[in-house]
C-alpha positions as CSV (number, residue, x, y, z in Angstrom):
1,M,0.3,1.6,17.5
2,K,-0.1,-1.3,15.0
3,T,2.6,-4.0,14.6
4,K,4.4,-4.5,11.3
5,Q,2.3,-7.6,10.8
6,E,-0.9,-5.7,11.2
7,I,0.2,-3.0,8.8
8,L,1.3,-5.6,6.3
9,K,-2.1,-7.3,6.5
10,D,-3.8,-3.9,5.9
11,L,-1.6,-3.4,2.9
12,F,-2.5,-6.7,1.3
13,C,-6.2,-6.1,1.9
14,T,-6.0,-2.7,0.3
15,L,-3.9,-3.9,-2.6
16,A,-6.5,-6.7,-3.2
17,E,-9.2,-4.0,-3.4
18,L,-7.1,-2.0,-5.8
19,Q,-6.6,-5.1,-8.0
20,S,-10.3,-6.0,-8.0
21,G,-11.2,-2.6,-9.4
22,T,-13.3,-1.6,-6.4
23,A,-10.7,1.0,-5.3
24,S,-11.2,4.7,-5.0
25,G,-8.7,7.5,-4.7
26,D,-9.0,7.2,-0.9
27,L,-7.8,3.6,-1.0
28,E,-4.8,4.6,-3.1
29,N,-3.8,7.2,-0.6
30,Y,-4.4,4.7,2.3
31,L,-2.2,2.2,0.6
32,R,0.6,4.8,0.1
33,I,0.4,5.9,3.7
34,K,0.5,2.3,5.1
35,L,3.3,1.3,2.8
36,E,5.4,4.3,3.9
37,T,4.5,3.6,7.5
38,L,5.6,0.0,7.3
39,Y,8.9,0.9,5.7
40,N,9.6,3.7,8.1
41,L,9.1,1.2,11.0
42,M,11.7,-1.0,9.3
43,G,14.0,2.0,8.8
44,E,14.0,1.6,5.0
45,D,12.8,3.4,1.9
46,V,9.9,2.0,-0.1
47,P,11.2,0.2,-3.2
48,E,10.4,2.2,-6.3
49,E,8.9,-0.9,-8.0
50,Y,6.1,-0.8,-5.3
51,W,5.1,2.7,-6.3
52,E,5.2,1.7,-10.0
53,Q,2.9,-1.3,-9.2
54,I,0.4,0.9,-7.4
55,E,0.4,3.3,-10.4
56,K,-0.1,0.4,-12.8
57,E,-3.1,-0.9,-10.8
58,I,-4.6,2.5,-10.5
59,S,-4.4,3.3,-14.2
60,K,-6.3,0.1,-15.2
């Protein structure tokens, strides 16, 4: 199982791909899964503004 730091690093790399415009639907799903996994490990809910930011980047 990956550590929180490894999951966070994956999230940042995936978000960078989304922001660069090279993302596909698969990357969006990957980001969502990783984000949920990280917050589940911390015992918290993903902040709504994170989902809004993902949607904003996808719709560009």
